[in-house]
MMTF fields as JSON, N, C-alpha, C and O atoms, coordinates in Angstrom:
{
  "mmtfVersion": "1.0.0",
  "mmtfProducer": "UNKNOWN",
  "numBonds": 303,
  "numAtoms": 304,
  "numGroups": 76,
  "numChains": 1,
  "numModels": 1,
  "chainsPerModel": [1],
  "groupsPerChain": [76],
  "chainIdList": ["A"],
  "bondAtomList": [4, 2, 8, 6, 12, 10, 16, 14, 20, 18, 24, 22, 28, 26, 32, 30, 36, 34, 40, 38, 44, 42, 48, 46, 52, 50, 56, 54, 60, 58, 64, 62, 68, 66, 72, 70, 76, 74, 80, 78, 84, 82, 88, 86, 92, 90, 96, 94, 100, 98, 104, 102, 108, 106, 112, 110, 116, 114, 120, 118, 124, 122, 128, 126, 132, 130, 136, 134, 140, 138, 144, 142, 148, 146, 152, 150, 156, 154, 160, 158, 164, 162, 168, 166, 172, 170, 176, 174, 180, 178, 184, 182, 188, 186, 192, 190, 196, 194, 200, 198, 204, 202, 208, 206, 212, 210, 216, 214, 220, 218, 224, 222, 228, 226, 232, 230, 236, 234, 240, 238, 244, 242, 248, 246, 252, 250, 256, 254, 260, 258, 264, 262, 268, 266, 272, 270, 276, 274, 280, 278, 284, 282, 288, 286, 292, 290, 296, 294, 300, 298],
  "bondOrderList": [1, 1, 1, 1, 1, 1, 1, 1, 1, 1, 1, 1, 1, 1, 1, 1, 1, 1, 1, 1, 1, 1, 1, 1, 1, 1, 1, 1, 1, 1, 1, 1, 1, 1, 1, 1, 1, 1, 1, 1, 1, 1, 1, 1, 1, 1, 1, 1, 1, 1, 1, 1, 1, 1, 1, 1, 1, 1, 1, 1, 1, 1, 1, 1, 1, 1, 1, 1, 1, 1, 1, 1, 1, 1, 1],
  "groupList": [{"groupName": "MET", "atomNameList": ["N", "CA", "C", "O"], "elementList": ["N", "C", "C", "O"], "formalChargeList": [0, 0, 0, 0], "bondAtomList": [1, 0, 2, 1, 3, 2], "bondOrderList": [1, 1, 2], "singleLetterCode": "M", "chemCompType": "L-PEPTIDE LINKING"}, {"groupName": "LYS", "atomNameList": ["N", "CA", "C", "O"], "elementList": ["N", "C", "C", "O"], "formalChargeList": [0, 0, 0, 0], "bondAtomList": [1, 0, 2, 1, 3, 2], "bondOrderList": [1, 1, 2], "singleLetterCode": "K", "chemCompType": "L-PEPTIDE LINKING"}, {"groupName": "GLU", "atomNameList": ["N", "CA", "C", "O"], "elementList": ["N", "C", "C", "O"], "formalChargeList": [0, 0, 0, 0], "bondAtomList": [1, 0, 2, 1, 3, 2], "bondOrderList": [1, 1, 2], "singleLetterCode": "E", "chemCompType": "L-PEPTIDE LINKING"}, {"groupName": "LEU", "atomNameList": ["N", "CA", "C", "O"], "elementList": ["N", "C", "C", "O"], "formalChargeList": [0, 0, 0, 0], "bondAtomList": [1, 0, 2, 1, 3, 2], "bondOrderList": [1, 1, 2], "singleLetterCode": "L", "chemCompType": "L-PEPTIDE LINKING"}, {"groupName": "VAL", "atomNameList": ["N", "CA", "C", "O"], "elementList": ["N", "C", "C", "O"], "formalChargeList": [0, 0, 0, 0], "bondAtomList": [1, 0, 2, 1, 3, 2], "bondOrderList": [1, 1, 2], "singleLetterCode": "V", "chemCompType": "L-PEPTIDE LINKING"}, {"groupName": "ILE", "atomNameList": ["N", "CA", "C", "O"], "elementList": ["N", "C", "C", "O"], "formalChargeList": [0, 0, 0, 0], "bondAtomList": [1, 0, 2, 1, 3, 2], "bondOrderList": [1, 1, 2], "singleLetterCode": "I", "chemCompType": "L-PEPTIDE LINKING"}, {"groupName": "ALA", "atomNameList": ["N", "CA", "C", "O"], "elementList": ["N", "C", "C", "O"], "formalChargeList": [0, 0, 0, 0], "bondAtomList": [1, 0, 2, 1, 3, 2], "bondOrderList": [1, 1, 2], "singleLetterCode": "A", "chemCompType": "L-PEPTIDE LINKING"}, {"groupName": "ASP", "atomNameList": ["N", "CA", "C", "O"], "elementList": ["N", "C", "C", "O"], "formalChargeList": [0, 0, 0, 0], "bondAtomList": [1, 0, 2, 1, 3, 2], "bondOrderList": [1, 1, 2], "singleLetterCode": "D", "chemCompType": "L-PEPTIDE LINKING"}, {"groupName": "PRO", "atomNameList": ["N", "CA", "C", "O"], "elementList": ["N", "C", "C", "O"], "formalChargeList": [0, 0, 0, 0], "bondAtomList": [1, 0, 2, 1, 3, 2], "bondOrderList": [1, 1, 2], "singleLetterCode": "P", "chemCompType": "L-PEPTIDE LINKING"}, {"groupName": "THR", "atomNameList": ["N", "CA", "C", "O"], "elementList": ["N", "C", "C", "O"], "formalChargeList": [0, 0, 0, 0], "bondAtomList": [1, 0, 2, 1, 3, 2], "bondOrderList": [1, 1, 2], "singleLetterCode": "T", "chemCompType": "L-PEPTIDE LINKING"}, {"groupName": "SER", "atomNameList": ["N", "CA", "C", "O"], "elementList": ["N", "C", "C", "O"], "formalChargeList": [0, 0, 0, 0], "bondAtomList": [1, 0, 2, 1, 3, 2], "bondOrderList": [1, 1, 2], "singleLetterCode": "S", "chemCompType": "L-PEPTIDE LINKING"}, {"groupName": "HIS", "atomNameList": ["N", "CA", "C", "O"], "elementList": ["N", "C", "C", "O"], "formalChargeList": [0, 0, 0, 0], "bondAtomList": [1, 0, 2, 1, 3, 2], "bondOrderList": [1, 1, 2], "singleLetterCode": "H", "chemCompType": "L-PEPTIDE LINKING"}, {"groupName": "ASN", "atomNameList": ["N", "CA", "C", "O"], "elementList": ["N", "C", "C", "O"], "formalChargeList": [0, 0, 0, 0], "bondAtomList": [1, 0, 2, 1, 3, 2], "bondOrderList": [1, 1, 2], "singleLetterCode": "N", "chemCompType": "L-PEPTIDE LINKING"}, {"groupName": "GLY", "atomNameList": ["N", "CA", "C", "O"], "elementList": ["N", "C", "C", "O"], "formalChargeList": [0, 0, 0, 0], "bondAtomList": [1, 0, 2, 1, 3, 2], "bondOrderList": [1, 1, 2], "singleLetterCode": "G", "chemCompType": "PEPTIDE LINKING"}, {"groupName": "ARG", "atomNameList": ["N", "CA", "C", "O"], "elementList": ["N", "C", "C", "O"], "formalChargeList": [0, 0, 0, 0], "bondAtomList": [1, 0, 2, 1, 3, 2], "bondOrderList": [1, 1, 2], "singleLetterCode": "R", "chemCompType": "L-PEPTIDE LINKING"}, {"groupName": "GLN", "atomNameList": ["N", "CA", "C", "O"], "elementList": ["N", "C", "C", "O"], "formalChargeList": [0, 0, 0, 0], "bondAtomList": [1, 0, 2, 1, 3, 2], "bondOrderList": [1, 1, 2], "singleLetterCode": "Q", "chemCompType": "L-PEPTIDE LINKING"}],
  "groupTypeList": [0, 1, 2, 3, 4, 2, 4, 5, 4, 1, 6, 3, 4, 7, 7, 8, 7, 6, 4, 2, 4, 9, 2, 10, 2, 1, 11, 12, 2, 5, 4, 3, 2, 3, 11, 4, 6, 7, 11, 7, 0, 13, 14, 4, 5, 13, 14, 15, 13, 14, 5, 6, 1, 6, 5, 14, 10, 4, 3, 1, 6, 0, 13, 10, 1, 2, 12, 1, 14, 4, 0, 3, 12, 5, 4, 7],
  "groupIdList": [1, 2, 3, 4, 5, 6, 7, 8, 9, 10, 11, 12, 13, 14, 15, 16, 17, 18, 19, 20, 21, 22, 23, 24, 25, 26, 27, 28, 29, 30, 31, 32, 33, 34, 35, 36, 37, 38, 39, 40, 41, 42, 43, 44, 45, 46, 47, 48, 49, 50, 51, 52, 53, 54, 55, 56, 57, 58, 59, 60, 61, 62, 63, 64, 65, 66, 67, 68, 69, 70, 71, 72, 73, 74, 75, 76],
  "secStructList": [7, 2, 2, 2, 2, 2, 2, 2, 2, 2, 2, 2, 7, 1, 7, 4, 4, 4, 7, 3, 3, 3, 3, 3, 3, 3, 6, 6, 3, 3, 3, 3, 3, 3, 3, 7, 7, 4, 4, 4, 2, 2, 2, 2, 2, 7, 4, 4, 4, 2, 2, 2, 2, 2, 2, 2, 2, 2, 2, 2, 2, 2, 2, 2, 2, 6, 6, 7, 3, 3, 3, 3, 3, 3, 3, 7],
  "xCoordList": [-5.872, -6.264, -5.644, -6.231, -4.474, -3.791, -4.649, -4.777, -5.225, -6.035, -7.287, -7.699, -7.891, -9.091, -8.791, -9.553, -7.702, -7.323, -7.066, -7.475, -6.395, -6.126, -7.422, -7.549, -8.375, -9.64, -10.397, -10.904, -10.474, -11.199, -10.541, -11.22, -9.227, -8.529, -8.487, -8.63, -8.296, -8.261, -9.589, -9.623, -10.686, -11.994, -12.157, -12.987, -11.381, -11.513, -10.64, -11.031, -9.481, -8.477, -8.578, -9.221, -7.924, -7.862, -6.773, -6.883, -5.726, -4.582, -4.414, -3.564, -5.217, -5.153, -3.839, -3.514, -3.081, -1.799, -0.756, 0.214, -0.943, 0.016, -0.244, 0.544, -1.337, -1.672, -0.763, -0.639, -0.134, 0.752, 0.514, 0.527, 0.298, 0.072, 1.115, 1.306, 1.792, 2.735, 2.205, 1.615, 2.429, 1.897, 3.035, 3.856, 3.076, 4.032, 3.297, 2.359, 3.741, 3.045, 4.04, 5.083, 3.695, 4.492, 3.531, 2.596, 3.747, 2.933, 1.44, 0.971, 0.702, -0.734, -1.065, -2.163, -0.136, -0.34, 0.008, 1.053, -0.874, -0.646, -0.547, -1.432, 0.54, 0.74, 0.66, 1.416, -0.257, -0.412, 0.042, -0.372, 0.894, 1.328, 0.766, 0.96, 0.076, -0.59, 0.132, 0.325, 0.53, 1.166, 0.244, -0.167, -0.077, -0.882, -0.203, 0.715, -0.655, -0.113, -0.454, -1.469, 0.393, 0.2, -1.156, -1.803, -1.58, -2.846, -4.069, -5.181, -3.884, -4.989, -5.045, -5.952, -4.093, -4.027, -5.314, -5.822, -5.828, -7.052, -8.261, -9.13, -8.32, -9.434, -9.407, -10.456, -8.225, -8.098, -8.371, -8.977, -7.927, -8.131, -9.555, -10.187, -10.063, -11.419, -11.507, -10.538, -12.684, -12.893, -12.832, -13.538, -11.992, -11.779, -11.414, -11.659, -10.828, -10.355, -11.431, -11.201, -12.594, -13.728, -13.493, -13.814, -12.945, -12.731, -11.661, -11.825, -10.566, -9.501, -10.03, -9.685, -10.86, -11.447, -12.355, -12.362, -13.116, -14.008, -13.216, -13.586, -12.13, -11.28, -10.679, -10.636, -10.215, -9.639, -10.677, -10.342, -11.927, -12.992, -13.242, -13.439, -13.234, -13.416, -12.263, -12.471, -11.045, -9.873, -9.905, -9.507, -10.373, -10.467, -11.452, -11.201, -12.56, -13.544, -12.967, -13.191, -12.223, -11.599, -10.534, -10.406, -9.784, -8.742, -9.289, -8.675, -10.445, -11.031, -11.461, -11.497, -11.78, -12.117, -10.926, -11.078, -9.737, -8.51, -7.747, -6.622, -8.366, -7.726, -6.401, -5.406, -6.397, -5.201, -5.535, -6.662, -4.553, -4.696, -4.196, -3.112, -4.97, -4.601, -4.401, -5.243, -3.279, -2.982, -2.781, -2.09, -3.383, -3.217, -2.477, -2.95, -1.33, -0.541, -0.609, -0.248, -1.07, -1.1, 0.16, 0.342, 1.037, 2.37, 2.418, 1.829, 3.135, 3.307, 4.12, 4.367],
  "yCoordList": [20.272, 19.677, 18.297, 17.409, 18.141, 16.851, 15.758, 14.657, 16.08, 15.101, 14.735, 13.575, 15.716, 15.465, 14.479, 13.538, 14.687, 13.792, 12.395, 11.413, 12.29, 10.976, 10.241, 9.053, 10.926, 10.283, 9.809, 8.687, 10.651, 10.291, 9.101, 8.14, 9.157, 8.118, 6.802, 5.734, 6.86, 5.624, 4.889, 3.664, 5.621, 4.977, 4.287, 3.389, 4.698, 4.153, 2.932, 2.054, 2.862, 1.858, 0.566, 0.518, -0.482, -1.77, -1.78, -2.496, -0.994, -0.969, 0.437, 1.199, 0.789, 2.153, 2.485, 3.661, 1.47, 1.73, 2.273, 2.9, 2.039, 2.492, 3.938, 4.503, 4.532, 5.904, 6.882, 6.842, 7.759, 8.77, 10.091, 10.142, 11.149, 12.474, 13.427, 13.503, 14.158, 15.177, 16.529, 16.648, 17.534, 18.863, 19.879, 19.878, 20.742, 21.841, 23.107, 23.07, 24.218, 25.477, 26.546, 26.733, 27.238, 28.355, 29.494, 29.324, 30.62, 31.814, 31.48, 31.145, 31.568, 31.279, 29.947, 29.772, 29.009, 27.73, 26.587, 26.598, 25.612, 24.408, 23.23, 23.022, 22.469, 21.3, 20.056, 19.909, 19.166, 17.898, 16.784, 16.725, 15.9, 14.74, 13.491, 13.26, 12.7, 11.503, 10.272, 10.112, 9.405, 8.127, 7.01, 6.985, 6.083, 4.908, 3.671, 3.775, 2.504, 1.246, 1.153, 1.687, 0.477, 0.371, -0.217, 0.246, -1.233, -1.882, -1.025, -1.342, 0.044, 0.934, 2.2, 3.017, 2.36, 3.577, 3.783, 4.902, 2.729, 2.829, 3.252, 3.971, 2.813, 3.186, 4.671, 5.307, 5.217, 6.631, 7.53, 8.593, 7.103, 7.915, 7.751, 8.738, 6.54, 6.296, 6.26, 6.547, 5.902, 5.845, 7.246, 8.151, 7.404, 8.68, 9.799, 10.974, 9.422, 10.412, 11.064, 12.125, 10.461, 11.084, 11.243, 12.29, 10.234, 10.313, 11.339, 12.14, 11.325, 12.31, 13.722, 14.641, 13.892, 15.208, 15.654, 16.83, 14.727, 15.064, 15.476, 16.43, 14.763, 15.112, 16.497, 17.312, 16.754, 18.074, 19.183, 20.295, 18.9, 19.898, 20.263, 21.434, 19.271, 19.522, 20.363, 21.301, 20.017, 20.771, 22.206, 23.136, 22.38, 23.728, 24.577, 25.755, 23.978, 24.703, 25.092, 26.205, 24.178, 24.496, 25.575, 26.453, 25.509, 26.492, 27.88, 28.879, 27.941, 29.25, 29.968, 31.198, 29.227, 29.843, 30.587, 31.629, 30.041, 30.62, 31.45, 31.884, 31.668, 32.389, 31.753, 32.447, 30.424, 29.687, 28.749, 28.272, 28.499, 27.531, 26.194, 26.11, 25.145, 23.816, 22.895, 22.826, 22.188, 21.225, 19.845, 19.705, 18.846, 17.46, 16.687, 16.586, 16.148, 15.31, 13.874, 13.583, 12.987, 11.564, 10.952, 10.91, 10.472, 10.01, 8.492, 7.822, 7.953, 6.495, 5.977, 4.774],
  "zCoordList": [-18.54, -19.792, -19.974, -20.593, -19.434, -19.505, -18.861, -19.395, -17.717, -16.993, -17.783, -17.793, -18.442, -19.238, -20.365, -20.585, -21.068, -22.16, -21.627, -22.247, -20.49, -19.901, -19.578, -19.876, -18.977, -18.604, -19.841, -19.869, -20.853, -22.078, -22.764, -23.127, -22.944, -23.695, -22.918, -23.514, -21.614, -20.829, -20.889, -20.77, -21.074, -21.196, -22.558, -22.702, -23.538, -24.893, -25.16, -25.929, -24.546, -24.928, -24.117, -23.068, -24.634, -23.936, -22.873, -21.877, -23.076, -22.166, -21.575, -22.036, -20.554, -20.011, -19.312, -19.143, -18.902, -18.245, -19.213, -18.787, -20.512, -21.511, -21.957, -22.716, -21.492, -21.897, -21.158, -19.934, -21.933, -21.361, -22.096, -23.326, -21.327, -21.912, -21.339, -20.125, -22.237, -21.799, -22.267, -23.341, -21.441, -21.726, -21.698, -20.78, -22.708, -22.72, -23.138, -23.935, -22.586, -22.832, -23.251, -22.624, -24.319, -24.807, -25.116, -25.898, -24.524, -24.752, -24.628, -23.541, -25.723, -25.686, -26.331, -26.859, -26.297, -26.952, -26.003, -25.354, -25.935, -25.133, -26.107, -26.937, -25.994, -26.853, -25.981, -25.02, -26.322, -25.615, -26.542, -27.699, -26.032, -26.8, -26.142, -24.949, -26.924, -26.429, -26.948, -28.153, -26.025, -26.367, -25.889, -24.729, -26.797, -26.442, -27.008, -27.822, -26.576, -27.106, -28.595, -29.042, -29.347, -30.798, -31.172, -32.112, -30.436, -30.78, -30.415, -30.836, -29.648, -29.289, -30.149, -29.992, -31.042, -31.849, -32.659, -32.741, -33.243, -34.042, -33.222, -33.716, -31.983, -31.109, -30.781, -30.671, -30.626, -30.267, -31.473, -31.338, -32.634, -33.836, -34.359, -34.735, -34.388, -34.856, -36.372, -37.076, -36.86, -38.31, -38.888, -38.444, -39.867, -40.543, -39.567, -39.838, -38.43, -37.464, -36.633, -36.053, -36.559, -35.858, -34.362, -33.8, -33.713, -32.264, -31.945, -31.025, -32.693, -32.48, -32.699, -31.956, -33.708, -33.994, -32.851, -32.485, -32.29, -31.179, -29.941, -29.256, -29.652, -28.508, -28.719, -27.798, -29.941, -30.245, -30.121, -29.71, -30.469, -30.34, -28.885, -28.559, -28.017, -26.588, -26.051, -25.282, -26.465, -26.018, -26.541, -25.839, -27.76, -28.332, -27.526, -27.271, -27.131, -26.329, -24.973, -24.497, -24.35, -23.069, -23.223, -22.371, -24.293, -24.537, -24.801, -24.427, -25.446, -25.739, -24.462, -24.428, -23.43, -22.137, -21.561, -20.924, -21.794, -21.246, -22.285, -22.034, -23.454, -24.556, -24.959, -25.167, -25.066, -25.457, -26.605, -26.731, -27.424, -28.512, -28.019, -27.443, -28.237, -27.752, -28.942, -29.837, -28.943, -30.007, -29.382, -28.372, -29.983, -29.534, -30.613, -31.745, -30.267, -31.178, -30.681, -29.54, -31.539, -31.2, -31.771, -32.988, -30.886, -31.264, -31.291, -30.442, -32.288, -32.378, -31.218, -31.126]
}
């Protein structure tokens, strides 16, 4: 899942080298933390959070296949 988030976000931002995703797993929960450059934060979140919501929806669908809960945190 980490790789999927990296591919999606790198296609959206101006500075793909600054994209960093960390993944941690506890029981049935996967937590992904996304770090991007400050000037790309708006591109990743989108208007009214639409892009972030869409990314989370894709992750939720992937997680349901594995019976896991997936959380995406976009970090400053």
